DOLO-174524 format. One line per field, with one value per residue: residue number from 1; residue in one letter; x, y, z of N, C-alpha, C in turn. Coordinates in steps of 0.05 Angstrom, whole numbers. Layout:
N
num	(NUM_...)
residuo	(A_...)
neast	(X_...)
nnorth	(Y_...)
nup	(Z_...)
caeast	(X_...)
canorth	(Y_...)
caup	(Z_...)
ceast	(X_...)
cnorth	(Y_...)
cup	(Z_...)
END
This chain:
203
num	(1_2_3_4_5_6_7_8_9_10_11_12_13_14_15_16_17_18_19_20_21_22_23_24_25_26_27_28_29_30_31_32_33_34_35_36_37_38_39_40_41_42_43_44_45_46_47_48_49_50_51_52_53_54_55_56_57_58_59_60_61_62_63_64_65_66_67_68_69_70_71_72_73_74_75_76_77_78_79_80_81_82_83_84_85_86_87_88_89_90_91_92_93_94_95_96_97_98_99_100_101_102_103_104_105_106_107_108_109_110_111_112_113_114_115_116_117_118_119_120_121_122_123_124_125_126_127_128_129_130_131_132_133_134_135_136_137_138_139_140_141_142_143_144_145_146_147_148_149_150_151_152_153_154_155_156_157_158_159_160_161_162_163_164_165_166_167_168_169_170_171_172_173_174_175_176_177_178_179_180_181_182_183_184_185_186_187_188_189_190_191_192_193_194_195_196_197_198_199_200_201_202_203)
residuo	(M_T_D_T_P_A_A_T_P_P_V_N_P_G_D_P_S_M_F_D_L_P_E_P_Q_T_W_P_K_P_V_G_I_T_S_L_S_I_A_G_L_N_L_T_C_F_A_C_A_G_V_G_L_G_M_Q_L_I_F_S_E_Q_M_A_E_Q_F_P_D_G_M_P_P_S_M_T_G_V_S_I_P_M_V_A_S_L_S_M_S_A_I_L_Q_G_L_L_I_A_A_G_A_T_L_L_M_R_R_A_I_A_R_P_L_H_L_T_Y_A_V_L_G_L_I_V_F_V_I_G_T_I_I_Q_V_Q_M_Q_V_E_M_T_E_W_V_K_A_N_S_T_T_K_F_A_Q_Q_Q_Q_A_T_G_W_I_G_E_V_I_G_W_T_I_G_I_L_F_G_F_G_W_P_A_F_C_A_V_W_F_G_L_I_K_R_K_S_T_D_I_T_E_G_V_E_A_V_I)
neast	(-1017_-980_-971_-972_-927_-944_-942_-890_-891_-856_-796_-787_-732_-733_-776_-799_-824_-799_-756_-767_-747_-738_-762_-714_-687_-699_-670_-612_-593_-606_-578_-526_-514_-518_-474_-431_-438_-432_-379_-353_-365_-341_-287_-279_-285_-241_-200_-204_-192_-140_-116_-124_-90_-41_-40_-37_14_44_31_45_78_52_5_24_38_-12_-36_-6_-2_-4_-22_-60_-23_-37_-48_-1_28_29_-16_4_-27_-78_-68_-57_-106_-140_-116_-126_-182_-189_-169_-207_-251_-241_-250_-305_-322_-310_-345_-395_-395_-392_-440_-477_-468_-490_-460_-440_-399_-405_-433_-398_-358_-383_-395_-343_-326_-362_-347_-293_-301_-331_-293_-251_-280_-288_-235_-220_-256_-239_-188_-203_-234_-195_-161_-197_-208_-158_-152_-195_-180_-134_-155_-186_-146_-118_-151_-151_-125_-121_-134_-164_-209_-231_-242_-280_-321_-336_-322_-355_-391_-364_-351_-400_-419_-378_-381_-433_-431_-391_-417_-462_-441_-393_-406_-461_-471_-435_-458_-510_-498_-477_-522_-558_-533_-514_-555_-605_-604_-578_-556_-518_-546_-589_-572_-557_-601_-647_-618_-581_-538_-564_-550)
nnorth	(639_612_549_548_518_471_490_470_440_465_433_402_390_368_335_273_238_243_210_155_116_56_40_44_-15_-41_-77_-75_-41_-63_-112_-95_-67_-109_-140_-106_-103_-156_-165_-128_-149_-200_-185_-162_-208_-238_-205_-208_-262_-262_-230_-264_-307_-281_-266_-317_-332_-293_-299_-351_-375_-362_-390_-442_-446_-442_-488_-536_-591_-602_-586_-586_-596_-557_-513_-495_-471_-435_-448_-456_-468_-450_-395_-381_-392_-355_-309_-311_-309_-258_-225_-238_-212_-160_-160_-169_-122_-85_-105_-97_-41_-22_-43_-13_35_24_0_-37_-73_-95_-144_-185_-181_-198_-251_-272_-267_-303_-354_-358_-352_-397_-437_-422_-429_-484_-502_-477_-503_-556_-551_-532_-575_-616_-595_-595_-649_-668_-641_-663_-717_-712_-692_-736_-773_-750_-742_-730_-684_-613_-578_-611_-624_-573_-561_-600_-582_-531_-525_-537_-495_-452_-477_-487_-434_-414_-448_-437_-382_-387_-419_-389_-339_-352_-392_-385_-332_-328_-371_-351_-307_-332_-359_-316_-277_-310_-342_-317_-258_-249_-213_-155_-109_-112_-87_-35_-16_35_75_94_143_196_213)
nup	(-959_-906_-871_-801_-757_-706_-638_-595_-532_-475_-450_-389_-353_-302_-299_-281_-317_-365_-367_-356_-318_-281_-215_-162_-134_-68_-37_-37_4_58_53_42_89_126_109_121_177_195_178_211_262_259_253_303_336_317_332_387_393_375_414_457_443_445_500_521_508_535_588_599_638_686_677_678_731_753_736_757_750_697_628_566_504_465_495_513_475_412_360_296_248_266_273_220_197_223_204_149_151_172_131_93_113_102_47_48_72_31_-8_17_23_-31_-49_-21_-46_-94_-135_-193_-186_-137_-137_-162_-122_-75_-91_-97_-44_-21_-43_-26_28_43_33_69_116_117_121_170_204_202_226_277_296_298_338_380_386_401_451_479_482_512_560_576_584_625_670_724_732_749_707_672_703_709_656_643_674_656_602_558_550_526_479_454_446_413_367_350_335_296_257_243_223_197_161_148_125_79_50_42_10_-35_-55_-61_-95_-134_-154_-149_-154_-209_-244_-253_-262_-230_-185_-200_-226_-239_-215_-248_-277_-314_-379)
caeast	(-1015_-964_-980_-955_-923_-956_-924_-879_-891_-829_-787_-778_-713_-739_-800_-791_-836_-781_-735_-778_-729_-752_-756_-691_-693_-693_-655_-583_-586_-604_-558_-500_-511_-512_-447_-413_-441_-420_-350_-343_-368_-321_-261_-277_-280_-214_-182_-205_-177_-111_-108_-123_-66_-19_-39_-29_43_56_26_49_90_31_-14_37_36_-40_-42_21_-2_-3_-42_-58_-2_-48_-49_26_41_10_-20_9_-50_-99_-60_-60_-135_-150_-106_-142_-209_-189_-166_-233_-270_-235_-264_-333_-327_-311_-369_-418_-394_-399_-468_-492_-465_-503_-440_-443_-378_-413_-441_-374_-344_-398_-391_-316_-326_-377_-331_-270_-311_-338_-267_-238_-296_-282_-207_-220_-270_-221_-167_-216_-242_-171_-152_-216_-204_-133_-157_-213_-164_-116_-171_-193_-121_-108_-176_-148_-111_-138_-144_-184_-233_-243_-252_-304_-343_-345_-312_-376_-405_-349_-352_-427_-419_-359_-391_-457_-422_-377_-435_-479_-427_-372_-419_-487_-471_-424_-478_-531_-488_-474_-548_-571_-520_-508_-579_-629_-596_-556_-547_-509_-566_-607_-562_-556_-627_-662_-601_-560_-536_-577_-531)
canorth	(636_588_536_552_492_469_497_448_447_466_409_406_369_356_319_245_224_246_191_128_98_39_47_30_-37_-33_-97_-71_-27_-81_-132_-82_-61_-134_-148_-90_-109_-182_-162_-115_-168_-220_-173_-160_-234_-246_-189_-220_-288_-255_-221_-288_-322_-266_-269_-344_-333_-275_-310_-380_-384_-361_-412_-466_-446_-446_-516_-549_-619_-605_-574_-597_-583_-534_-491_-487_-458_-423_-465_-442_-470_-433_-368_-378_-392_-329_-288_-313_-300_-229_-214_-242_-192_-135_-163_-166_-93_-73_-114_-84_-12_-17_-49_11_56_14_-5_-63_-91_-108_-172_-204_-181_-216_-278_-279_-271_-327_-377_-359_-355_-425_-452_-416_-441_-513_-505_-470_-523_-579_-545_-531_-602_-630_-585_-603_-678_-670_-633_-683_-741_-705_-690_-763_-787_-736_-733_-722_-658_-590_-567_-629_-620_-547_-563_-616_-567_-507_-522_-540_-470_-437_-492_-482_-406_-412_-462_-422_-358_-395_-429_-367_-319_-363_-408_-375_-309_-336_-388_-333_-291_-350_-364_-291_-264_-330_-355_-299_-232_-258_-192_-131_-88_-114_-68_-8_-8_58_95_102_172_203_229)
caup	(-930_-898_-846_-777_-742_-679_-617_-579_-504_-464_-437_-362_-346_-276_-301_-282_-339_-388_-365_-354_-304_-261_-187_-152_-116_-41_-23_-34_29_81_48_45_118_139_103_137_205_199_176_236_285_256_259_332_346_310_348_414_391_373_441_474_437_456_529_527_507_555_616_599_663_706_673_687_760_761_731_760_743_668_610_539_488_451_514_521_452_392_337_270_230_275_267_191_192_233_186_124_157_176_104_80_123_86_22_54_76_4_-21_29_17_-59_-53_-11_-67_-118_-156_-205_-177_-111_-141_-162_-97_-57_-100_-90_-15_-15_-49_-8_55_48_34_95_137_118_132_199_219_205_246_303_304_305_364_401_390_417_478_491_488_534_584_584_593_649_682_752_734_754_682_662_720_703_629_644_687_642_575_537_546_506_454_442_436_390_343_341_321_272_237_234_208_180_140_140_107_53_37_33_-13_-58_-66_-69_-118_-155_-165_-149_-167_-226_-262_-239_-266_-207_-165_-210_-239_-228_-203_-267_-284_-339_-395)
ceast	(-1001_-975_-961_-952_-934_-934_-916_-878_-862_-822_-777_-759_-719_-763_-792_-801_-818_-761_-745_-759_-745_-745_-732_-700_-684_-675_-626_-576_-585_-582_-530_-494_-504_-484_-427_-414_-428_-389_-339_-344_-346_-293_-257_-271_-251_-194_-181_-189_-148_-100_-105_-98_-41_-17_-30_1_56_54_29_60_69_11_-2_36_7_-48_-16_21_-6_-27_-39_-36_-12_-49_-22_41_20_9_-16_-15_-73_-93_-64_-90_-147_-141_-122_-170_-210_-186_-193_-253_-266_-249_-294_-340_-328_-336_-394_-419_-402_-429_-485_-490_-477_-484_-443_-423_-385_-421_-417_-358_-357_-395_-363_-314_-340_-361_-308_-279_-318_-313_-253_-254_-290_-254_-207_-234_-253_-200_-179_-223_-217_-161_-171_-213_-179_-137_-175_-198_-145_-131_-178_-169_-110_-132_-173_-134_-131_-150_-167_-210_-247_-255_-278_-327_-354_-338_-333_-390_-391_-350_-378_-428_-402_-370_-416_-449_-408_-396_-452_-465_-405_-383_-444_-487_-458_-444_-501_-522_-485_-501_-560_-559_-514_-533_-603_-623_-572_-546_-539_-529_-587_-598_-564_-582_-641_-645_-579_-561_-548_-558_-547)
cnorth	(610_576_541_526_494_475_472_456_447_441_416_384_355_338_289_229_225_223_163_108_81_48_31_7_-31_-53_-91_-58_-47_-102_-120_-76_-87_-144_-132_-97_-136_-180_-149_-133_-189_-210_-170_-186_-243_-230_-200_-246_-283_-246_-245_-304_-307_-268_-297_-346_-317_-287_-340_-391_-384_-383_-439_-469_-452_-476_-532_-578_-624_-592_-588_-582_-558_-509_-481_-474_-447_-442_-449_-444_-452_-404_-362_-376_-365_-307_-288_-302_-269_-215_-215_-221_-165_-136_-159_-136_-79_-80_-99_-54_-6_-24_-25_34_48_11_-34_-83_-105_-137_-190_-204_-199_-245_-289_-285_-297_-352_-380_-364_-383_-443_-448_-428_-471_-518_-499_-491_-548_-575_-545_-558_-618_-621_-594_-633_-682_-663_-653_-708_-736_-704_-718_-778_-775_-725_-723_-695_-635_-579_-584_-626_-594_-548_-579_-601_-545_-506_-523_-514_-454_-450_-486_-453_-403_-424_-448_-398_-366_-404_-407_-348_-330_-379_-395_-352_-314_-353_-371_-318_-307_-355_-338_-279_-284_-341_-336_-273_-238_-237_-168_-108_-90_-94_-40_2_14_80_103_132_176_221_242)
cup	(-923_-872_-823_-762_-714_-658_-601_-550_-493_-449_-409_-354_-320_-276_-302_-305_-364_-389_-360_-342_-284_-233_-177_-133_-88_-26_-19_-7_52_77_52_75_133_134_119_167_212_198_201_260_283_262_289_345_341_327_377_415_390_400_459_469_448_486_537_527_530_583_617_626_685_703_682_717_769_757_733_751_713_653_582_523_474_469_522_498_433_368_311_251_239_269_237_184_200_214_160_128_160_149_89_88_109_59_26_59_49_-10_-10_22_-12_-64_-43_-31_-93_-142_-166_-194_-151_-114_-144_-137_-77_-65_-93_-60_-8_-20_-30_21_62_50_61_118_140_130_162_215_223_226_274_313_313_333_386_407_407_446_493_499_511_561_594_596_619_665_711_754_738_728_671_677_713_675_628_656_670_612_554_531_524_479_439_430_412_365_332_325_295_250_225_215_189_157_130_120_80_37_26_9_-38_-71_-77_-94_-140_-168_-167_-163_-185_-245_-245_-241_-244_-185_-175_-222_-224_-216_-222_-272_-311_-355_-418)
END
């Protein structure tokens, strides 16, 4: 009499216990959505700034008529450094869109993309801040030297509101999110497996 081998229970490919995969982490979705949202908001702001520069050129004669006693030099032409800064920032938002989209898809490349965005974003923020401060200093000096002009009086009455709003948005999104990405992906989530863990294809 021969021994009969013990029966092997059938394998159910749909049984999760067969694959002992960890639970997918939940943070990639909110971070990815935030990256996409900030990129979209920044692009909207840059588009508005571009339209403003264009309108400044188109209606330069009308502005000269509105302020016949003079305007700051920055209001009578387009600042090449500012245009270059806006262009670099707009290109950077394309990188952030790619980073956010790949993070939502749980791709490992999302981490280096976010780190690249963080480094470039902080550099562009510093450059843009320097340009903006120089322009603001020039305008402040012009307003002080021409305090009796219509433009200077109008600037003294309402100019600070736009400055506060502009600097707040710039610091929050131009500095805040790149800094967060540098810390989050550089110090906290230091491995690409933190993104793909639990969602790898089973071969």
